[in-house]
N, C-alpha and C positions, 0 to 999 in steps of 0.2 A: 504493500499500498503505499502510495506515495506520500512522503513526508509533508503535511499543512504548515501553511505558513502564511504569511499577511501583507496586507496591499494597503496602502491607503492614501486619497487626494483627490482634488476637484473632479467634474466630470467636464472635459472638454468638448465633446462634441459627440454623437450618437454613429456609429456606423450601419444597427440594424437592429429594429424592434420589432418582435411580434406582439401586437395587439391582444389577440385569443389567449395565450399565456405567460405573456409577460419577457419573455427570452429577449434578454438582450446583447447587441455585441456593442462597444462604448470603448471609448480613449479617457484614460485616467492620465491625469498629469499630477506626479508626486509633490512633498516640499522641495525636494529636491530640484525639481525642473525636470525629473526624467517622465515622458511620455510612456504610458501602458494599455497595450489592449486588452482588454478584461469580455469577460461572457459571464453570462448567468442569469437566472429570473430577477431582475431588478426593473420591475412594472414602471409606468409611467416616469421615468426616468426623463433625466433635464440636465443643460447643461448649468453648470454654477454646482450643483450640489455635491453636496463632501460625503465620501464612500470610505468605510473600511471593510476591505475585504477578504475572507479567509480561504482560503482553500490552495492547488495545486498550479504549478508550472508547466503548459506543456506546450510542445512543436508542432503548427501548424503545415503543412507540406509546403503550401505556396506562400502562406505568411507570416512564418516565423513564429517568435515564439509568444505565447498568451498565455494572460493567467484565468483560470476557469474557476470562476466564484462557488463555495458551496456554501457560504454562510456571508449575508450582507445584513454589514449597520449603516442606516441611512442618516445623516445629518442634515437639517435647511442652512443655506450658507446666508452670511452675518455681513458681510461686506458689502457697500452700495453696488458696487461694479459686480459681485457675482448674484445678487438680488436681480438686480436688470437682466442681467444671461438667464436668470433661472424664469421671470414671468416671462420674458420677449420670445422664451421660445416655444412657445402656444403651449403646453401642459396643462395649462389651466384654461378650462371654457371661459371663453369672452375676455380675458386678457393676451392682447398683440405686441409689437415693439413700443407703438405710438401709447396703448393706455398702461404699461409696463414703466415706460420714461417715467410718464405724469404720474404713478403711483411713488415711484422710487424719490421723484423728486418732495413728494408731498410729505413722505414715513421713513424716507431712509431708510438706515439697514434695520428700521423697525417694521418694515410691511410687510415681512407675512405673519408676523406676531399680531399683526392687525387685523390681516385677512382672516385669520385663524380666534381670533377674541370677540372683536369687534368689526364685523365687515360693515355695517352701516356708516360706519366713519369716511366709508369710500364713496359717498356722497358729496364730499367736502371738494371732490376735483370736476369740474366743470365736464359735463356729457355722462358722468356715472350716475343714473337714475338709483330710487330705492330698489327697483325690483332687479335690476343690474346687479348692484349690489349684493342681493340675496345669493341670486345666481354663481355668484364669482365665489363668495364665501362657501356655499356650500359645496362644489367642484373642490376646492382648496381641500374643505373638510373630509371631503370623498380620500384624496389624497395623502391626510394626514393620516387617516385612518388605515390607509392602505401599507403605511410606512410602518404605523406599528404594529401589524399583523405581520408583516415580515421580517419585523425586531421579534417577534415571539417565538414565530418557526425559526429561524435562525436560531434564537437562545436554545432552543430544546432539540436540536438538528433532523425538525419535521423537512419534508420536500417543500421548498420556497413556492413550486408550482400550486400549492393548496392554497395561496393566497389569492387566487384569481377564480380557485371555485369557492371557495368563502365568500368573493367578493359578488359572486354573479348570483348567489341564494340570500346575504346579508344586506349586499350593499356596505354603507358607511358603520350598520351595526354591527358588521362582522365581529370586531374584537369582544364586543361586549358579550355576544352571542356567546362565543368562546369563553370567555372569563364565567358566563351565566352555566355554564356544561360543558366542561370540555371536552364531555365521551361522546360528543356532537360528530365528534373527528373520526371516531370506529365505525360511522353511517357508511354503508358500502359506496355509498358517492366520493368516498375522502379515499377511504382506505387504511385506513391509520390500524396498526395491529394493538389489539385490544392492552397487552402488556406495557409496549410504548405509551401509548397515553394513559395507561392506568399510572406510572410512575412520574408524568407530569403530572396528573391530578391531584395526587397525594402530594407532589414537593407541593401545588398550588395553595394547600391546604384543604382538601377534599377528607373527610372524614371516610374511614374504611368501609364501617355500614351504611353510606349517603345512596337513597335510593336509586340516585343517577348512574351510580356506579352500576348499582346491581342490574337495575334496566339493560344498562348498557350492555354489560356480558351478557344477559340471557340474548340481547337479539346479536350480539356478534357470534355466539355458539349458534344461533341458526344461520347465519349469514355466510360464517365458515363451512358450515356443511354441505351447506347448498352448492358451494364450488365444489366440495369432493362427491356431489350427484345427489343429495337426499332432499327429497322435495320436505318433508315434517323430521322430527326428530319423536320417539315415544317420549313421553313426559318426564317417566323416571330418568331416562337418559341424557335427557336435558336438562333436568335440574343436579344430575351425579355430574356433569363435565361442567357446569357452570361453577359449583362448588368446587372442583378443584380449580377452578381457573382463578376463583375468587380468595381460596383457602380460607373459607368461614364457614358457618354451619347453616344446613339446608333450610330452615324457618323463612330468614328475609330472603330469600334465595324464591321461596315458593310464594314470600306474599307478593314480589314484585313481580314473578310470572302473571299471579291473578291481576295484578292491578293492570299489564299490557293487555290481556284478555280483555279485562272489563272494558277496557278503551281500543278494542281489538284492531289493536299493531298486533297481535299475536289469535288467529283462530286456534279453539281446541274441541276437536269432538273427537269421538270414534271412528278409529279405521279396523276392523277386522279384529283382534283382540288386544289391543293397544288403545292407548289414550294419545293421538297425536299432538302434538302442535305445529302449527304451520305457520310462516312468519306469512303477513295477509297477502301480499300479492302472490305468494308464491298458491297458497288456498285457491285464491280469485280462479289465479290460471288453469287450478285443475278441475275445479266444477267449472268452470266455462267448458274445456275440452270434453267433459264426460256431458255437458248438457247441449251443447251443439252437434257432436258427434250422435246423438241419439236424435236430433233434429233431420240432420241429414240421414241415418238410416231410417227412418221413420217413410223418407220421399220412396216411392215406388216407381220406378220410371216406365213408362209407356214405350215397350220396343215398339210397335207401331207396325216395321217389317221385320221380313224372316232373316233374322239373323244368320241364323244357320245357313243359308244362299248369300248374305254376305260375307262372311268368312269364306266359304268356298270358293269367291271369286279373289278375296287379300290373297289366299293362297296361291291359286293361279296367278298374281298379277308379281307376288314378292318369288313364285317359282320356290315353293317349299312345300313340303308337308307337315302340319303341327301335330307332333304329339299329344298323347290324350289328355294331359293335365293343362299342355301350352294352349289347348283349343277353349277346354273350360274356363281359362281366365279368360279368353279373349272374349268369350259368350258370356261370362259373371257380369264384367265390365257396362256391358248392354243393361242387365238386369239389376244391380244393387246400387243405393245411393253412396257408398263406400267398400272398396275392396281393398285385400292385401294380399301383396303376390312375394310370394320369397324364395328362396334359393343362395346356392353355394356358387362358386366357381364352375363355369362349362354345362350349367343345367340349362340354358337357356331362357334367361331375364330377360335380355336384348331383345329377341325374337318375340318375344310375349308382349313385349313393350311395342313394339314397332307394329305387332298387327294389332292392339289397341286402341292405337293413333291413326292408325289405317280405317279401325271401325267407325271411330270418332269421326273422320272427315267422313266416311261415308254417311253416318247421320246427320252431318251438316254442324257441328259442332263447331264453337269455337275451341280451342286444346290449349293450354297454356302447359309445358315441361318445366322443372322446375327441380333444382337439386341444394344440398347444405351451403354445397363454397364453389367455389368460380372453379377449380379445376374439375370438379363432378359435373358440373353443369357443362364446361366445353367437350368432357369426352360424351357426355350426354347426347351434346349436339350432334359430335359425330357420327355414334353409333345410331341417331335414327335420322339423320338429314334433316333435320330443321333446330331452328332455333331454341337454345332453352337458356334460362336464367337461374340466376342463385336465390334462394326464399327473399334473403332479404332485398335485394336491389328490387326486385317482382311487388315486395310490400313497401316500395320507399322509405328504408330505411334511417333515420334520424337519430339525433342525441337530446333528450328531454334534460334543457339544464337543472331546472328548478328541482325535477325530482330524483335526476342522477342513471335514469332508466332509459334502456332503450325505446324511440318510439318510430310509430309507422306512418305513414299518410294513410294507405290504404286500411280501411275497416268498416265495420257494419253501414258508415255514412257515407263512405266511398269506395264500393266491394271492388274485387276485381273483374276485368270484362271477360269472362271468361264461363263455357258451361261445361268445362269439364277441367282439372288438375292432376296431373300423375308429377309426383314427388320419388325422387331415386334418392339411395344411401340414404334412409329414413334409422337405421341407427345410429347416427348423426343430432338426429334432430331432438333438441329438448322440448322441455314442457313448457317455458315460457313462448320459445317458438311456436311451438304448433297451435297455442291461444291466440298467433296473432294470427298465423295461419290462414285459423278457422274462422276468425273473425272477419277476414277478408273476404270468404267465399259468399257468393251468391247464394239465396237460400235452397235452391234446387242442383246445385253445381254439383255433378258427380266426383270422384274421388278416388284415386288408385295409389298405395301408398305400397313401392317397390322399397324390399331392401333384404339384407343376410343379418339378421338376427344373432348370428355367431360372429359378429364381429365386436370391436369394441363399443359400449355404450355411449353414449354422448357426454363431452368436456360436462356442458349444463344439467342442471339438476332436471332430475326424472330419467325413466326406461324408456318413454312411450313405444318405441316398437314392440320392444316385446308384453307392455303391458298389453298393448293391444289386442294381440296375438294371444295371449294368456288370459284373455279375460272370456273367449269364444262369442264375444257381442258381435263382430267383426267376418263376415264371410272371409275366411284366408286358401287362397290354393297356394300350396308347396310344391315346388318343384325338386324334384330329386334324383331324378334320371341323368346320371352323367354322358352327353352326346359323344360318339364315335370320335370326333376330331378332338373333341377336349380330354378324352380319355391317353390319347398318343402324347399329350405333355403332362411333365411329370410335376409342373408346378400345379396342375388342375390336380393329380393325383396324390402329391402329397398334401395337399390344403386339405383336402377332402378324409384320408386319411390321420392327420391329425385330430382335426375336428369330431369325428366318428369315436375313433379307439385311442387316440395319441400316439398312434405308431409314427413314423418318421424314417422312410429310406436315406440314409446317407452317404451311400454308394458316390465314389470320386466323379462318376460319367455316366450323365441321364439325361445328356442332350440340351434341356434345358433349365437343368438341377442340380447345382454343383455345391461339396462342402469341403471348407479348407480347414482343419484343426489348428488353431492355434491357441495356446494355455497360456499364452505372456500377452498381460495388455499390449506392452509393445511391439510385440510382432504382430499383433493384430491391427493395428495400429499403421504398422510398415505395409501391412500384406494389403489394407484397403485403398492408401496413397498406390500403390504400384498395380492395383486394379484399375483404379481411375485415370491414372495416367498416362500409361501405357498398353497394358495388358489388354483390356475388353478394346480401347480406340483400334490397338493395331492388329490385334488377332480376331478379331469377332466381329471390328465395321460396326461398333456403337460409340458415338461419340458422348466427347464429355458432360456436354449438357443432358444429354438423356439417359444418364445413369443416376441414380437416387442411392446414398445412402442410408440407411435406417440403424436406429440402435433403440431398445427397451425404455434408455434412462440418459440425463444429462452430463450427469456427475461420471468423476471419476478420472483413470488416464485414460479408457477409452471410452467414456461417452461420447454423446456431439460434442459440447463443448470440444475436447481433446481433439476429436475427429475435423472438426470446424478449422481448428487452428493449421492444422497436420493439412490438410487437403486447398486449404488457403494457399499455403507457404508451396506445396508443389505446383496446382493448377493455376494459380493468378498469383505470381510472386511480384516484389515492389519492382519497379519502372521511371525513371524521371518523366515518363506520357502519362502515367496514369497518376491522379488525384487521388487521395485519402484524406480521411477524417477519422479521428480518434473516438471513443465512446468507451471508458471503464476499461475494462482488458480488451475489447474490440476495433479491430485497426479494418476501418471500412474502406472498400479502394473500386475504382474503378472496374467493371467489368465483375464483380462478385455477385453471387447467385444470396439473396436474402430474401428472407421472408416477416412477413406482417404480424405480428406476435399478440394484438389486440386492435380491436375496431377501430376507425378513426373514420368520424362521417362527415368531416370536413374538408378534407385533402380532395383538390379539385385533378382533375386527367382529362385528356382528349386523348382523341384514338386517330389513327393516318385520315378518316375521312374527314375528320372536323368535329363529329361527336364531342360534347362536354359533357362530363358527367360528376359527380361525386361518390367519395365512400371507398377506402381501402380497407379489407375485415381480416379478423385477423384466419392466420392460417393461406393466406394470399401469398405466392413465391413469385419474386423478380428478379431481376438486374440489372446493377447499377450502371448506368450509361457514363455517367460525366459527375466528376464534383468539382465544384467551382467557387472558391470562396466559401458563403457559409450555405450554399444551396447545393443538394444532391438533386439529379433528376433519374430515375428509377422507372423500368419498363415491366408493368405487369400484364403479360400477356401481348394484348393489342392496346393496353392503356398508359399511357406514359407520366409519369406525374413528376411533380417536383415538392423533395424535402427540407426543410432547414434543420441546421447542426441540434433544435433541442428533440426534433421528431426525431433521433437515435434511436432514445429509450425503446421505440416503438418497435426496432428494427433487430432480427440475429441472422449471425448467416447459414446460409438453408444450404451449403453441398452435404451437410447431413442434418438428420431431423429423426424426432422422436418418432415411434410407431405411431402414438396418439396422433400426431401433427399430420401424420400420413392420409389419415381416414379420409376415404372419399376421392382417394388420388389414384392414378394409376400410373408407370412409368415402363417405359421400353425393359429396363434392366434395373433390378434394385439387390443391394449388396445388405445382410443383415449381419452387423457384429455382434454377439450376445457373448457374454460371458457371466455370472453371477454376479446380482445384483439386489439391489431392495425386491424382498418375495413377495410383496405386494405385486412387481411388474413379470414374477418369472413365471408369468401362467400361460395358458392356452391360449387364451384371445388374444394375446398378443404377438404370438408365434404366426396362430392362421389368419390374425389382421397382416402380419407384414408380408408374409407369402402370395397373400391374394392381392397385394400391391404389386405385381410383377406381371409385366404383360407377354416377355418374350425370353427373361432370362432371370434366374433366381441365383444368385450366392449366399450360404451362409456360411460366416466367418467366425471363427470364437472355439469355445471349450464345447467339443459333444458331449461331456457329460450333462453340462448345464442345460445344453438345447433339449435333451432328451426329457429330463427332469422338467422342462418348459410344458413338452407337446403331452407326457404325462399329469400334471398339475391343471387340472380341472375346474380349481375353488374360481367361484365368481364371488367379488364384492355384494355384499345385502346393501341395495339400495332400498329407503323407506319411501314407497311411495302408495299412493291408495287409489290410483287408477284405475288398473285394473279391477279394484274391488268396487269400485263406482260402477263401470262400466258391467258387472255381473247382475248386478241387482234386479 
């Protein structure tokens, strides 16, 4: 970890400022007269302001030495010249250079104190009305509050970017709100760990049995476990986890839980044989999905025309003869409001989906094809020969700054223009996304949900696809027959063997499936690099950009972090012609393959045809085209967008990604690096999902004993969800 150091001085000028998140690049002149370029979160910075920065020195490949500020202490200017520079910068609404000069002439070095404490005195200046004086005072107090909020965050080593979120929600009262309840920063919108905020709050004088503390801990446990896939927690487990978190007796926790239930911040109700406690938003999502699916299932489509004849004609046009289960799937799509289509690799899901699309076209229906990720949508488009979209983009996803939650422009008031919707890769769809999709469907819309229930469940809360299947409430066609052409693939054979029996053939030569024993993590990494750099491109004709390295874990000497560093050195080494930008331990370089790791609803992108849109989402993979100054140009498939340096926290190198991150994608060649790691990751579902990502070539590299144990371990993590039982009623 670089040593923290301090730099103090006055702001000379601003080079760059992002008004959305406060990220700033500025020049600072120190007391010794040295000019320093500094970067960090300094919202509403202005020339003349005095700063004390703590952080570390970095070297920009194009602009040389810079100071990266991790803590910021701000002081308003006091000399008349500095006050004039500050006021004339335009940082305060209603004050330009001319008005700044008049204010300084009238009040001198005390001008800023007047603005804060008695802005009505500004009416002494000719041309400033009482209304304008109040507006100037409000603008200045807003920025004063922002400075104090930044000081609080900096003092407690909290991310400075939280200041902008606090101000979006509370405005000039942000610091007052934090003082009244510091635990509000534990909310999902801010994302501060409870243990971190608890230490800060107790240091501010909050007592250990404070009601706000107990309530924050209860809510934190529910939101934290939602991140682990749970829609609810049983009451006794929630109380037990909170008691351990707070190190207190159960009684005050139970009392706080009951208070939250009375206010409906938490919903408590029986689910099966447990007393379930839900965050309100997840309870509402689950009950809405149950209610809306029942309405769709109650629709009885009028077949109208002879479906069997239509299917015969489709077979003739597509020059194919459906297997019995495939024909059943196509016919069922015409007869029911909602249906499920399941199956592993090589069982004909794509052929069935093409048939369903052709059937809906024959019935004159408007059809939408959707998938959870951009790569899954692109693959669906290629296989079906027509446009497919991500669910998020189709629904018009945006971000509600007030609630801190995902929002959508499409819904009951503005439904999708579709008579049938087909969703692929349903195992990836979590409960909130399913709720949003159902809300946007027109009343009698057909819904076909396609997926492989044996793949890993969604990252977000719920186990929607499996719950729908297990409920028995939705008609399901399960494709189990592996077709002859698919049976010739060792990828397909091994995937099904792993899934059915935990068996796995690790012979050295299976045409499209290979295993290389490497029991040392360092030899494993070297082998993966060699495969990507030379062996697959030169001996098998597979370009580097069509090879994806997967790994169960991020950590350790063979995890994705170590693999990415080694692969970047080998595949995209430094060059004077390539721009670079460092962020933490990662150096991003022009030419790198990168992955977006969180949803960003505001990024503007453009396609080659001039189409402009917004939004880059978790799991999207792109390539850095250019790094120039404070900006980075990235191509995500056919969308080109520009990132600023403050957005690097949203990116990771993607030469190697975790198996979880690869869901919904398919690659020409996959290399799976696997040795023993966290027991929760050494399971059959991870191995099966990795194998089914490969289209032409699968190579396993690692410890054969660990991989065989992985195949045999069919343990599945329990997810608390009430959807199956609700639908079963």
